[in-house]
VMD Tcl script that draws the C-alpha trace (Angstrom):
set ca {
  {131.61 131.36 32.80}
  {129.95 132.67 36.06}
  {130.66 130.16 39.08}
  {127.73 128.89 40.24}
  {126.37 129.17 44.13}
  {126.85 126.48 45.98}
  {125.66 125.72 49.36}
  {126.37 122.44 52.02}
  {123.73 122.38 54.47}
  {123.47 119.40 57.25}
  {122.37 116.63 55.03}
  {121.91 118.45 51.76}
  {124.01 120.46 49.17}
  {122.34 122.90 46.99}
  {123.97 123.57 43.68}
  {122.45 126.63 41.93}
  {120.45 125.51 38.75}
  {122.68 125.27 35.73}
  {121.37 124.82 32.42}
  {124.19 123.39 30.71}
  {124.59 120.74 33.57}
  {122.47 117.66 31.84}
  {121.47 116.38 35.45}
  {120.29 119.55 36.45}
  {118.16 119.48 33.36}
  {117.12 116.20 33.80}
  {115.55 116.75 37.14}
  {113.85 119.87 35.61}
  {112.10 117.65 33.34}
  {111.08 114.91 35.29}
  {109.65 117.41 37.62}
  {108.11 118.89 34.39}
  {106.06 115.62 33.58}
  {105.15 115.09 37.11}
  {101.04 115.97 36.82}
  {101.57 116.82 40.65}
  {104.23 119.16 40.51}
  {102.88 120.77 37.45}
  {99.58 121.65 39.18}
  {101.30 123.17 42.12}
  {104.64 124.88 40.99}
  {103.62 125.35 37.23}
  {106.27 125.62 34.61}
  {109.60 125.41 36.14}
  {111.69 126.63 33.41}
  {109.52 129.35 33.29}
  {110.01 129.73 36.86}
  {113.66 129.81 36.98}
  {113.60 132.25 33.76}
  {111.84 134.71 36.17}
  {114.08 133.69 39.32}
  {117.22 134.52 37.36}
  {115.47 137.67 35.99}
  {114.58 139.11 39.46}
  {118.20 138.28 40.27}
  {119.31 141.65 38.67}
  {116.81 143.43 41.41}
  {117.69 141.26 44.62}
  {120.74 138.62 44.49}
  {118.54 136.45 46.71}
  {116.73 135.21 43.94}
  {117.67 131.52 43.11}
  {117.10 128.25 42.11}
  {118.87 125.33 43.16}
  {119.20 121.57 42.53}
  {119.60 119.65 46.37}
  {121.44 116.44 46.37}
  {121.02 114.07 49.47}
  {123.72 111.20 49.56}
  {125.10 112.43 46.28}
  {121.77 112.11 44.31}
  {119.90 115.22 43.02}
  {116.05 114.68 44.77}
  {114.65 117.57 43.02}
  {114.41 121.40 43.26}
  {113.93 124.71 45.17}
  {114.02 127.97 45.22}
  {113.79 131.23 46.82}
  {112.24 134.51 45.35}
  {112.14 137.75 46.76}
  {107.99 138.62 45.49}
  {106.11 141.40 46.79}
  {108.43 142.48 49.38}
  {108.31 138.74 50.73}
  {110.84 135.96 50.80}
  {109.06 132.58 49.17}
  {110.11 129.14 49.09}
  {109.04 126.91 46.53}
  {110.18 123.18 45.95}
  {109.35 119.98 44.69}
  {110.89 116.49 44.83}
  {111.33 113.80 42.79}
  {108.49 110.87 43.01}
  {111.33 108.36 43.96}
  {112.33 110.26 47.10}
  {109.15 111.58 48.49}
  {107.40 109.71 51.63}
  {110.99 109.92 53.30}
  {110.82 112.94 55.05}
  {113.64 114.84 52.66}
  {110.94 117.46 51.61}
  {110.39 118.46 55.29}
  {114.20 117.95 56.31}
  {115.23 119.83 53.04}
  {113.00 122.91 53.94}
  {113.94 122.90 57.80}
  {117.67 122.99 57.34}
  {117.22 125.55 54.08}
  {114.85 127.87 56.15}
  {117.15 127.65 59.36}
  {120.30 128.51 57.16}
  {118.62 131.84 55.76}
  {117.32 133.14 58.84}
  {120.79 132.40 60.37}
  {122.87 133.65 57.83}
  {121.22 136.67 56.05}
  {119.99 139.36 58.07}
  {118.00 141.03 55.37}
  {115.95 137.94 56.13}
  {113.33 137.92 59.17}
  {110.29 135.88 57.55}
  {110.27 132.80 54.88}
  {106.53 132.47 53.26}
  {105.19 128.79 51.43}
  {102.39 129.38 49.48}
  {100.53 126.10 49.76}
  {96.95 125.43 47.83}
  {94.30 124.20 50.23}
  {94.17 120.80 48.53}
  {97.95 120.06 48.86}
  {97.88 117.80 52.21}
  {101.62 116.39 51.90}
  {103.17 120.35 51.24}
  {101.00 121.48 54.41}
  {102.59 118.34 56.69}
  {105.77 119.48 54.89}
  {105.63 123.11 56.36}
  {104.55 121.80 59.75}
  {107.48 119.62 60.21}
  {109.50 122.31 59.15}
  {108.71 124.42 61.43}
  {106.11 126.87 59.65}
  {103.00 128.15 60.78}
  {100.04 128.73 59.08}
  {98.97 132.75 58.54}
  {96.03 131.69 56.28}
  {94.17 128.68 54.22}
  {97.34 128.91 51.68}
  {100.04 130.88 53.47}
  {102.58 129.51 55.83}
  {105.63 131.12 57.74}
  {108.53 130.96 59.41}
  {110.11 133.57 61.21}
  {113.69 134.10 62.79}
}
mol new
graphics top color blue
foreach p $ca { graphics top sphere $p radius 0.5 }
foreach p [lrange $ca 0 end-1] q [lrange $ca 1 end] { graphics top cylinder $p $q radius 0.2 }
display resetview
């Protein structure tokens, strides 16, 4: 059995997604049924498969279930695509509008930019009509590079 990564942030614990963990599967299932999440993230199970495949090329690829006060609150991933480190996330509906997404994104970004010398910039791809994620990006210290791309640098 391969040991899954666990990352301790200030307010969150990130557990690497484990398909054998019932709680992890339930989070992904709930997010997969959310029309807003589907619209912006697509098929999360497929994304996790792609991330796991990409791990063979670059160990930075990872899918996580973030925990806040011992509750799983959603999904978070880091993907190395086209020479960029891209973050994606989805928050369960009952945990939205509590600033948890911006706090999670800020802490995860701080962690990556402070602890990994290979990563000097992080990217978010946000659709123009996704006002909530645009606010989250702004609160987490990201700046717009274009109408759909935000970045945060070391």
